[in-house]
Structure formats: structure tokens, C-alpha cells
N, C-alpha and C positions, 0 to 999 in steps of 0.2 A: 504494500499500499504506499509505504514511504516513497518508493521509486517511482511510482505513478505520480504522486503529489509533486515531488521535485522536478519531474519531466514536464508536468503541467505548468508549474510555476515558471521554469525557464523559458518555455515556448511562449507563455501568455506575456511575460515581461519583454521578451524580444518582439512579439507582434504589437504590443501595445506602444512601445517606444518608436517603432516604425511607422505605426498608425498615426501617431500624434504628428510626425514630421509631414508625413503624406497628407493627412486630413487639413493641417495648417495651409499648405500650399495649394490644396485643391479647392478650386471654385466650382461648387455644384450648382449652376445657374444654366438656363436654356439660353443658347447663343442665337436667338431669333432677332434680338433687337439690334445687334450690329453684326456686320460682316467683318470676318477676321482676315488677316493677310495671310499668306502661304506660310510665312514662318510662325505666325500664331497659331494656325491649325496644326502645324507639325509639333509645336510646343504642346498643344492640347492633347494631341494624339499619344505623345510620349507620356504625359502625365496620367492619361487614363490608362494606358497600358501598365504603368507601374502601379496603380491602384488595383487593377484586375490582377496582377501579379501578387500583390499582398493579400487580396482576398483568396485567391487560389491557394496560396500557402497556409492561410488560416484554416480553410476548409480542410486541406490535407492533415494538418495538425490536429484538428478536431476528430477527424476519422481515425487517426492513429491513436489518440488518447482513448476513444471509445473501444478500439479494438483491444488495447492493452487492459483497460479495466474489465471488459468482458471476460478476458481469458484469466486475469489475476483474481477477479472477484467471483468468477462464474455465475454471472447473471446476465441476463438479456438487457441491453441498454436501447438498441435501436427497436423501433416499433416494426413488427412484421406486417406485410402487406396482408390485407383481409382479416387482420385480428381484430376482434370485438372489443369495445371498451366496457369496462365494468360499470355497472349500475351503482351510484352511490346515494 
């Protein structure tokens, strides 16, 4: 269990520090109001590709964390397709 917790902490810290930098520089607005120059478009594309890369890494890390937790704790974490929810 400690191994999972330490792995999660390291990954979360790395992701969060990268996210803060990316999100601070990422302008999430629609570009309908003004036309961008070719250089600005290239810059925007690179920015969005970096954000996508960060999110892909985050998703992969979450998948790996669930995989390790399921294996070490011997419990199902992911919802199985077609599974019925319990009535509370």
C-alpha cells in the first residue's frame, strides 16, 4: 500500500507542477473575435499540443495507478460494462 501511495504522490506532484505552468500560459478562449497571424496560429497549435500531451500523461498515470491498486489491493476499481448499480 505504501508503494502505491508514494507512486501516486510522485506522479500527482509532477503532473500538478506541470499543469500549473501549462494552465498559466494557456488561454482557453474561442478565437472567433480576432484573426490570428500564421505565427500566432503555430504558437497556439504548439500550446494545445503540449496541453494534450499533459492530459494524455495524466490519463496514463491514472490507468497505471488503478492497475496497481487493483492488483495489490485485490479489488475491482473500474466499473465493468453492463454492471448494475446497487439500490441504496
